N, C-alpha and C positions, 0 to 999 in steps of 0.2 A: 504493497501500499504505500501509495509516494505522501510524502508530508503535504495539506494544505496550508498554505501560503495567510498569517494574520490579514484581517484588515489594513495595519498600519504597522511600519517598521519600526520602532525609538533607531535610530542611527548610531549604533555602538561604532559605527567605525569612523566618526568624525572622532572618538577618542583614539583611534588605533592611528589615525593620521597626522594627530595632532601631535603623538609620541612619538613620531618616527625621528630617527637620529638622521640628522645631515652633518654633514663637516660644519657647519656654522653651530649647531647647536649642541652636538659635542663637547666643544673648545667654549660654551657658555655655561660648562655646568658648573665653576664654581670650588672654593676651597672645603673641604669634609669639617665641619667645627665639631671636634671630636669632645668638646666639654656638652655639646648634647647628641652622643651616642644614646640610643635607647640598650636599655642591659638584654642577658640573652635570650633570658630565663624567665616565665610569671610566677612571680611569690605572693601568694596570699598573706592575709593577716589574722591571725587566730581562728585557721578552719581547723576540723580534725584532720588529720594524717591516716593513712594507712600502707604501713612500710609493704613491698613486694618483694617475696622470698628471691634468694639466690637462685637461679633456674639451675633444676636439680637435673634435667635433662635438657638437650638441644636437638633440633633437627637432623637426618644425616643424611639428608637426601642432598643428593649433589648439583651441583649449581644449572650445570649445563641444562638437563634434565625437566627442573622447573621452568629455566627459562624457555623452554620449547613446549611447556604444557603438559610434556609426560605426565600419567597419572605417579601420584607420588606412590612408592613401597611403604608398606608396613600398614599397622592399625591407627586411623586417626587417635592423635591425645586426645583429654579429656578437659575441655576448656574448665576450670576449676583456677584457684588463686596460682599453684605454682603453673598451668598452662600456660594463664597469661602474663604471669613472669617470662618464661621461655617466648612467646609470642613479640610482646614489646622489647623484652632483652637483646632478642636479635635484630629486630627491625628497626628499631626508634629509637636509638640509645647514643652513648658519647662510645668514641672508638679511641680519641686521642689525646692528650691534653699538651697541649704546644705554648712555650713561654718563651715572649718577648720581649726584651727587659723586664719592665715591671709587671708587665701588661700577661697574663694569662687567657687564652681561647682554647676552644674544644675543635675539634673534627667530630662528625656527626657520622653516623651509618649513612646518610643521604647527603648528595650533593645541594648547595645553597649558592646562589649567586653571590659575589662577593662575602661569602662566609656571614651572612647575615642571619638565616634562619628565623623570617619572621612566624612563623607555623607552630599552632599548639594546638594539644589532642585531649578531646576528653573522650570517657568511654559512658554508656549509660548502661547498666548491669543488670539483669534478673535472672534469678534461680541459679545464680554462679558461686558454688560451693567455695567459703570462705572469704564470703564480701556481701556485704549487707546492699540489699536492695539500693538503686541510688544512680544518681550523674555526681561522676569523678573527673578531676582534672588529672592529668598523667604529669609529674613532673619530673622528667627524666636526669637531670642532674640530681637529682637526690635518690631515684628510683622508688617515689613513693603516690599514693594516690591521694589528694587531695580531694573530700564529699564537699561536691557542691549543694547537692539537693538530696534528700533521705525520699525513697518508694519506689515505685513502678511507674516506669515512665517510658519503657516498652510502646506499648499499646500507640501512646502518645504519638513517639517520633514516626512510626509507621503511618499512622492517618495523616498523617501533613507530609509524606512524599508520594512522588508520583510512582509508577510503575504495579507492576501485580506482586506482591507479596504469597505466595502459598503456603509458608510457613515461617512460623516466629526467630527470628536471629535468637543465639546464644550469648550476645554480644553486638552492640551498634558502638563503632566509632564514629567521631564525628570532629573533622580537621576544622581549625579556625585560622585567619589572617589577622594578625598585628601589621596593619600597614607599615605603621611611621617607621618599623626596624628597616623595612626596606627601601622606604622612602626616603628616609635620611639620607643613605647616597644616591639612590636613582631617580629620586623626584618621581614626577608622573607617569615616567614608564614603569615604577614601581608594581604596578597594577598586572602587570601582565608578569613579572617575574614571581610575582606570589601565586599564581597558578601553576607555571612550571616548576617552582619549591614544590608546591603538594604533589606534584604527579610523581616526581623523584620519591618523595617518602612514601606514598598509598602505593607507592608502585614495592617498596621492600615491605611494607606491611602486607600488602596482597598476597607476593610470594614468599615468605615466612608462612604466612597461613596455610599456602597450597603445600610445602614443604613439611607442615604439622600435620596432613591429612584434614585440617579444616576447607571450607569453601567460602568465598568473598563475592563481594561487587562492590562498585563503585556507581553512588547516586547523586546526580545534581541535582534533578529536579526536587526541591523541598523550600517549603514555607521561612523565609529568612528570618520572617519575624517572629514565628514562634520560635524557632530553634534557637535565635538569639536568647529569646526572655526564659527558655530552659536551661541556655548555661548563661543564664546571669552576669550575659557580656556587658558592659559598655560598648554600645552598637558605632561612637565616637571612634573611637579607637582600636576595635575587635569585632570582626565580623565574621560568621559560620561560612564555610568554602564546600565543604563535603561529607558525605555521611557513608560510612562505610559500615554496611551488616557481615556481621561472622557469625556461618551458619557451623553448628559444631558437628559432633558425635553422628545425633540425629533430630529430626526435629524437636521441640519443645512441643508439651501436651496443646493441641489444638487449633485452629486454621490462625494464622495472622488475621487481625482484624482493622479495617481501618475504619474504626468507629469511635475513635479517641477522640473525647472531648474534655480533659481538663482545662481549666483556664488557667493559667498562670498569671503569679504575679510578676509586676517585673521590674527586679533591684537589681544593681551592680554590685558587689563583691568588692570591697577592697580591695586591693593589690598592689603594687608595685607598678603597674601600667598607670596608675593615678599620677607619677611623677612625669611622664612622658608630655614630652613640650609640644603640645599643640600646634602645627604648623597647616596652612590651608593648603590643598592640591584639589583647587575647583576639578580639574578634569579627573582624578581619582574619583570625587565625589559623583561626579556625570556618569561615570560608568557602573560605582556600585550603583546609584539609584536605577539605570537603565535595564541591569542585568540582575535585580533581586527581584523576588517573586515572593507574593504573599494572597492566601484568598484563592479566589478562582483563577487567580493567574496559572498556579499549579497545578490546576486541574488542566485548562486549556495547555499548558505548555506538554504534560503529560500524554493529554491527547492528541500533539504534532508529531512527540519521540515516539513511536509505537512501537510493541513486537517485542518492547523489555519484561523478561520473567526473572524477577530477583532473587528467585529460590533455582534459577534451573541450571544444572550441573552437567549441563550438554556442551559439547564441543564445540566455540567457536571460531576454531583456528580453520587455518587450509593447510595443506598441505604441507610437507618441508619441501624449499625450493631444490635445495638437496640433502637424500635420504640420509640419516643418520649412519656415521661410521663410512661414510663414502671417503675414494681415498682422497691423496693430496692437501687433505684438511692437517696444516701444520701448528703446530703448538701447543693444542689442546690439553689439556690437564684435566684427572678427576680430582674437583677440589668439592669441597662442601659451600654448600648458600650459605651458612655461617660464615666461612672463611672469606669467602667472594666479599660481602655484605662490611665486614671487618675491616677486610685490607684493602676497599674502594677509596681511592682518593684522585682528584684532580691532578692529572698530570699533563705537561708541556713540553718535557724535553724530549721528545720523540727523537730517536737513532731514523737516519734513514737507510731503509732497506724495503726492499717489497717484501712486500707478503700475498698469499695466492689470494686467485678471487673463487676457487671451492671453500678457504675457509671464510674470507667477507661474505660470501652467500648466506652461509649458516647463521652467523651474525646477523643480518639482516632478516634471514627467515624468524630468528632468533626476538626479534628487537620488535617486527610486525605481528607477532603473535599474539591478540588481544588479551586482556583483561576482561571479565564477564563487566559489564558497564548497561546505563541505560541510554548512553549516545545512542543514534543512530549511526546504524554500519556505515551508511555513505556519507557523512558528518563529518569519519575520521582526516585527521588531516594527511598529506600525500608527502611521497617519500621522493626526495632529488639526492645523489650523492655527487658527487666531484670530486673521481678516481683522481690520484696523484700517483703513486706508487704500487701497485695492484700487476703482480705476474699473469699475466693472462690475459688480462683486458686494457684497452688501449687508453692513455689518459683522457679524462673528457669530462663533458657532463651525460648523466642516465636517472632515467625515471623508475621507477621502482613501483608497480602494483598488483605483485603477484609474480611478475614477469620483468623483464628487462629492457626499456626503449630508449634506447639511444638518439639525446638532444643533440649533442657535439661532441668534436673528439680535439683533442688539442692542450696542450699545457694550460692549465687557468691558474697556477699557483703567484702569480702575481696579481692576478686578479679575486683570488680569497683573501689572499693578507689585505688588498684593500679594502674589500667591503667589510672584512672583519676589524674593522678599526685599526689598519694597519697593524695589527697582531702577528709577530713575525713567527711564532711558533703554526700556525696554520700551516704555512710553509711547509714544513717537516713530517706535517700527519701524512700517514699514508693514503688517508683517505678523510672527507667532509661528510656529513650527514646536512639536508636541509630537509626541514619542516615545513609546512606550507597548506594553503588552502582558500577557498575564496569565499572569504568569510559574507562580503556584500549578498550575495547567492542563499547562502547558510544560513544568514542571519535573515533573511526575506522568509525564506521556508520553516526553521525554525523556532524563530523568535531571537533578541539580541542573549537570551541566558547561554547560545551557544557558542557563544564569543568565549564565556570562562571553557566550557566543556573541551573543547578545540586547545587550549594553550595546557590546561591538565592533561590531554592525552598526551600531546608531546614531549611533557614531562616525565611521563610515564615510559615511555621509548625510547626517551633518552635516557634512563636510568636502567632499563635493560641492555641498552648500548654497554652504558657502563661498565656493570657485570659481567656481558657478554668480555669485555676487553681486559677484564680480571681474570676468565677463568684461563684467555689466552696468553697471558703474562704482557700486554700490553697497557696501554696508555689511554683515557680518554680526558677531555674537556671541555665542557660545556661553555656555549656562546650563545649567551641573549641580547649583547649586545651590538648591534651590525647596523650598516647604512640601509636603511628598508630600500628604497627606489632602485639602489645601486643592484641590493640582494636579486630582486625581481628581475632586473634586465641580464644579469648573469645567469639566472638559470632559466630564461626566455619565458615567463610566467606572461602571460596577457592579463588573464583577468584572478590571480591568486594572489595572497599576502605570505611573506613569510613569516614565521611567529617562533624558530627555535634552530639553533644548529650547534652540531656537537662535532669533533676533530678526532681521530681515533688513529693510533699509529702504534708500530712497536716503540719500549721506552729502554 
């Protein structure tokens, strides 16, 4: 069934155009004011905390198998408090302490633009052994859960989301954006980066759930206002981004219900976010307003994003372009998902040596294998690849949509460096991925909410590329900053916009 265009389409593309990088705009960025840099973690004042136990077990799943969507091996874990500790401790945690002078900063298991980490994670728990029913904030720096509300709010969340829920999830994750953390450095363009970052982080969460024998899905269509109230957010500083149900060993008793009618009082809880400087970013405010949903808008948007089954365990992927174990695949290592996640870093010191096309094809197949999501399949971002040092494939520009299409052949290394804000490390990469989408047509068909989903989907695929590179002993580095118009022209995109880029190569 084709989507029915709404009668009017708010112009989210105005935000995208106004935040496009040009030669002049990049050089008008100004100095960073370090005294106003936001803190890295949200800390509440005087709320009860529940310490998570040290994970007593970790998923043994092979990283490459998980990336390719292969069925998990072994019995699924029980989603109790130790199981939750394993899920969060692997997917969404600190992986290294870095000291620079008197400053200390932490690397996390997912990448973030500028290392600013604008995301927070909340959990709606119901019937989870060892944890009182309620809404919790996950404080990853202390590995504790802070209780925000007591009570069963599972049905309320379900009722305020689009899509079909044939069973009740064992746990519901809700990701939020603290926009000022990213806007402090990236100003109005930060709205894009927050959703790319969210894609990185939820890919880790979903892949780890798969490795534990659990199921998950990504839900973009929900009532922002109700979810914000549920989490007791100060919506001037923090906004809900994505809902991530986790389905356990078996369905909880009874079908999911869409009849939740609890009326929530609205109150923000005191936290260190209260100390953040209020800086006006009208373009971000415009983008938030255009892409937010509430009330009837949720139902209307869900009706356009048809065909989603939140409880489905069906295979939404396509057969591998190159069969597993095919000859010519170089450097493939059998490492665990845990090791890949914890070792992952952004790398720029590429070694200039060719990699085989057979290996690149497997990486692209793993990157494109989709997670279960409510985004319409035809609305996912397209992928172009600039090949620089790949044996068996001529240097040039190629499109990938399950098969390979040549756009142009030749040496485009100088052009890539220029497009990526003169960042010279891109020249040494074996190949550079670019995700793009016809934003105007998709917004007309599915409404402006699709803008968020496209960026988040690109972030998901970017994180899978990071992890695939880790399995191969390569490096990867995400690139959210590029000259927008020049990137379109380089890739020969007539009616599409570039949303994300990522370089990959041996290190």
